C-alpha angles and dihedrals in degrees: 000000000000090000097166092057093046093049091049093052097044096044092047093047101042103027114022097036098054092039093051091048090050091053090047091050091055087065093044093050090081091057125088091249113130106272094218092055088052089052086050089057088056091053089053089056091052095053123106123240118279123253098224120026099053091048094047093050093045089052091047091056094042095244131145098307094176091057091048092051093047096047093045092051095039092045091051090054092047089048092061088069105021101044096059089047091051092047092051091044097051101030109016119212131257092193122109092228109127118236092244090051091055092056094042091052092047090048092053093044100046114012103039095053089049093051092047090049093052092049093048091046091061090062099041099034094114092048091049092051091050099044099031098203114214095255092154092059092042093052091047091052091049091049091050089051091051091051093044096048092045090052089049092050090048100050097033088066106106091204095057111126104197119155122198094234093058093045094051092047091049091052090051092047092050093053091044094049093048094048091046094050093046089053091046094052089046091054094047094048095046100045117126098260093045118120094202120116121224088257089053090051091056092054091045094051094052101035095046096051104035121092131203120247096176091059095031100061095050090046093052092047091051100041094042098035110163092010109146094214096048091111093058093043089055095054099081091050090050089053096042095057098060089036092059092049092047095047093043093050092049092050097046095092093046095047092044091052091049093048094050093047091045092050091050091049092050091047091053094049091052095052112105114246116247114247114255113242117223 
């Protein structure tokens, strides 16, 4: 029921993030950077939050894990509808795939497996709790396969026109954007009139700035089906995903130290002062 936190995360992720990237790309459009890589940056901005990385990092710090789980799951569901709309709004689509077909394919790819999984889980819940299958390892392997096959598709394309200068600049931009947005969400959530706790701030920083690769790649392949530059458009998202995990992991000790010290300071300020004896 922490509505203010949920609104902040979802509006930042699905409204502010893509809009800010669009404004930034208007400035970069006059540079010699490959235009399709720049369009790929826009697709990164349109993606929903991931289900795993933001939650794992929030838990590692000791932040509001429940808020991270809710916003990751809720954002992923919103992304099924909002992300294709954002992609079509900011980039358009030269594919012949009808709008209704895009949503039906996304529904079959994302929603139907989830519904089937929830139904099956009701009947095998006891068995799952006894056996504890290694779902974490399985999902990591599947994610690695998605990244690997997408890289293969990208660089196996004989028509790909990817220069080293553009690629290096895009990597630098991705790290800079992510650091800037993490700092921005931190400032917003810790300002004086903010009602967010330090644990809330941790969830906000990670959930607002992380983007989903597992939902992003299928969405790009559906929305831009048959698009000759799909490989180049996918590159920034492929870079952003490991970048967010790397940056997040490096910042875990620093953020955890800040959160603990902040919680101690707040606890001291809330303690009633002892009466002075005369």
